C-alpha positions in Angstrom: 7.6 0.0 7.5 6.2 -2.7 9.9 6.3 -6.6 10.4 3.5 -8.3 12.0 4.4 -11.9 12.6 5.1 -13.4 9.0 3.0 -10.6 7.2 5.1 -7.5 6.3 2.9 -4.2 5.6 4.4 -1.2 3.6 2.9 1.9 3.7 3.7 5.1 1.8 2.4 9.0 2.6 0.6 10.4 -0.1 1.5 14.1 -0.8 -1.8 15.2 0.7 -0.6 13.4 4.0 -2.8 10.3 3.8 -1.2 7.0 4.6 -2.1 4.4 1.9 -1.3 0.6 2.1 1.1 -0.8 -0.6 0.0 -4.5 -0.1 -2.4 -4.1 -2.7 0.5 -3.3 -5.3 2.3 -6.4 -4.1 -0.4 -9.0 -4.2 -2.6 -7.6 -6.9 -0.2 -6.6 -9.4 -2.4 -7.8 -12.3 -4.9 -5.3 -11.1 -3.7 -1.3 -11.7 -4.9 0.5 -8.5 -6.6 3.8 -9.9 -6.9 6.6 -7.4 -9.5 9.0 -8.0 -9.3 12.1 -6.1 
C-alpha cells in the first residue's frame, strides 16, 4: 500500500503475477469491474 500525498493507492497482485489497481473498486463501486482474460 502506498500513499501519495492525500491520495492512497491500493494494489493487489493477481494470480498470474500482474499488479492491478483497486482504485476503481473504491471510486466506481457502482460499476462492476469485469476482467476478461
